[in-house]
N, C-alpha and C positions, 0 to 999 in steps of 0.2 A: 686893297691899296697896291699899285706900284711905287715902291719905293725907291725905282728909279727918279719920280715924281718926287717924292719926298727926298733926295735926293739933289734935287736939282734947285727943292725949294726948299732948302732946309732952314734958312730962318724963315720962312713963313709960318713952317710947319715947327721950329723949334716954339714958339710962343706959346703951341697946341699943346705940345708934348708937357713942358715945363709946365701949364694950368692942369695937366691933366695926372700929370708926377712930380706934384710938385716939390718931391725932396730932392730930385736932381740939382741938380747945382750946375750954373752958367756953363763954369768949365769942363763937367762931366757933356750937358751936352756939345757942346762945342769937339769935345772928342767923339761923341756919338756920330758929328756929321750926319745924320741920316743913314748909318746903317745899323740895317734891323738888330742884326744881332750883337750889334754892341750895344744895343739899347734893351735887349730883352736882360743881357747880362748885365747891367745896371741897374733896369728897374728886381733881380733876383738879389741884390745886395745890399740896394739901401730900402727895399720893405722884405726882406726875409722870408721870402716865397721860392716854389720852385721855378723851376725851366716852365710848364708844366702849365703853372700859374701865370708866370709871367706871361708866354705863347696866349694864355685866351685871354689877357689885359689888352694884349694888341692888335689880338683880333677885332676885338670889342671897339678900340679905340682904331681902329680903318673901319668900321664899318658905322659906327657913327660923322669919323672924320669925313667918307665921302657919301653920307646923306645930306652932312650940314655946307660943304664944299665943296657942290658937285665941277666948277666950274677945272679947278684940280684933275679932274680926272676921267675931261672928256677930249 
């Protein structure tokens, strides 16, 4: 997933991220604003996981999102 696209379409992606990582608050998602590194950090904090685990989750999310919503990635 191209995170430049996520930043540009953050309002749409924010809902998908919130659904996937329900512990993240709306305020946290507003601060993240599509920035991948911020998302990884917040996932780490909220779920008590390592950086590598957070990155793995994000990669899986990217793969699922790309296949489910290809119009955002063309």
